[in-house]
C-alpha positions as CSV (number, residue, x, y, z in Angstrom):
1,M,74.0,63.1,119.5
2,D,77.7,62.9,120.2
3,R,78.8,59.4,121.3
4,L,81.8,60.7,123.2
5,T,81.9,62.5,126.5
6,K,82.8,66.2,126.6
7,Q,86.2,65.3,128.2
8,H,87.0,62.7,125.6
9,R,85.9,64.9,122.7
10,S,88.1,67.7,124.1
11,W,91.0,65.3,124.3
12,N,90.5,64.2,120.7
13,M,90.4,67.8,119.5
14,S,93.5,68.8,121.4
15,R,95.4,66.2,119.4
16,I,94.7,68.0,116.1
17,R,97.8,69.9,115.1
18,G,97.9,73.4,113.7
19,A,101.5,73.3,112.6
20,N,104.1,70.7,111.6
21,T,101.5,68.3,110.2
22,K,102.5,65.4,108.0
23,P,101.3,67.1,104.8
24,E,103.1,70.3,105.8
25,I,106.3,68.3,106.4
26,R,106.0,66.6,103.0
27,V,105.7,70.0,101.3
28,R,108.7,71.4,103.2
29,S,110.8,68.3,102.4
30,M,109.9,68.6,98.7
31,L,110.8,72.3,98.6
32,H,114.1,71.6,100.3
33,Q,114.9,68.8,97.8
34,M,114.1,71.3,95.0
35,G,116.7,73.7,96.5
36,Y,114.4,76.3,98.0
37,R,115.0,77.9,101.4
38,F,112.2,79.2,103.5
39,R,110.9,80.3,106.8
40,L,108.0,78.8,108.8
41,H,104.9,80.3,110.4
42,R,105.9,83.9,110.3
43,K,103.8,85.6,112.9
44,D,104.3,89.1,111.3
45,L,102.3,88.0,108.2
46,P,98.5,87.7,108.1
47,G,97.3,84.2,108.8
48,K,100.8,82.9,109.9
49,P,101.5,81.1,106.5
50,D,102.9,77.6,106.9
51,I,105.8,78.3,104.6
52,V,107.3,81.6,103.5
53,L,109.7,82.0,100.7
54,P,110.8,85.7,101.1
55,K,113.2,85.6,98.1
56,Y,110.2,84.8,95.8
57,E,107.6,86.8,97.7
58,T,105.6,83.7,98.0
59,V,103.7,82.1,100.9
60,I,102.4,78.6,101.0
61,F,99.4,77.4,103.0
62,V,99.1,73.6,103.4
63,H,95.3,73.2,104.0
64,G,93.6,70.1,105.5
65,C,90.8,69.1,103.1
66,F,88.4,68.6,106.0
67,W,88.9,71.9,107.9
68,H,89.3,74.1,104.8
69,R,86.6,72.5,102.7
70,H,88.6,71.3,99.6
71,P,86.0,71.5,96.8
72,N,85.0,68.0,95.4
73,C,87.3,66.2,97.8
74,Q,86.3,63.0,99.5
75,F,87.9,64.2,102.7
76,A,85.8,67.4,102.9
77,Y,82.7,65.6,104.4
78,T,80.4,67.2,106.9
79,P,79.9,65.3,110.2
80,K,76.4,63.9,110.7
81,S,75.9,65.3,114.2
82,R,75.6,69.0,115.0
83,V,75.3,69.9,111.3
84,D,74.5,73.6,111.9
85,F,77.5,74.0,114.1
86,W,79.9,72.4,111.5
87,K,78.4,74.4,108.6
88,K,79.0,77.7,110.5
89,K,82.5,76.6,111.6
90,F,83.5,75.6,108.0
91,A,82.0,78.7,106.5
92,R,84.0,80.9,108.9
93,N,87.2,78.9,108.1
94,V,86.8,79.5,104.4
95,E,85.8,83.2,104.9
96,R,88.9,83.8,107.2
97,H,91.2,82.2,104.6
98,D,89.8,84.4,101.8
99,E,90.4,87.5,104.0
100,V,94.0,86.5,104.7
101,E,94.6,85.7,101.1
102,A,93.3,89.0,100.0
103,E,95.4,90.9,102.5
104,L,98.6,89.0,101.6
105,T,97.9,89.6,97.9
106,A,97.4,93.3,98.5
107,D,100.7,93.4,100.3
108,G,102.4,92.0,97.2
109,W,102.7,88.3,98.2
110,R,101.9,85.4,95.9
111,V,99.7,82.9,97.7
112,V,99.9,79.2,97.0
113,I,97.5,76.7,98.4
114,V,98.5,73.1,98.7
115,W,95.7,70.7,99.8
116,E,96.4,67.8,102.1
117,C,95.2,65.2,99.5
118,E,97.7,66.7,96.9
119,T,100.6,65.9,99.2
120,K,100.0,62.1,99.1
121,N,101.5,61.7,95.6
122,E,105.1,63.0,95.3
123,E,104.9,63.4,91.5
124,K,101.8,65.5,91.7
125,L,103.2,67.5,94.6
126,Y,106.4,68.2,92.6
127,E,104.4,69.3,89.6
128,L,102.2,71.5,91.7
129,L,105.2,73.2,93.4
130,T,107.1,73.6,90.1
131,Q,104.1,75.3,88.4
132,N,103.6,77.7,91.3
133,M,107.3,78.6,91.8
134,E,107.9,79.8,88.2
């Protein structure tokens, strides 16, 4: 049973950003400090990647651990109410991402996934980006 009214739940959900999230801004800032130049949310590419580095034929998705089900992550929990609804929703999110990743790879793009929890430590984020940009 949901403890919030439909209106309040709707208001809460409307506050969840799809772009320009804090983790995404951390990744963009780090890339900029590393000297990379990029484009944001290109609508002509499948899945509207968060960050596009055309020169390197690389796209970066900054995934929220909760919404995209980061394996073995403490933030990828399942809510206790409406479990069937959430399982279907999460499964479709993962399925959609796999489809987009396959399409981008087939088009010659390198796909890099950065998880929200990986953006909290600057050293780890730098290491992750360095490894994937070689």
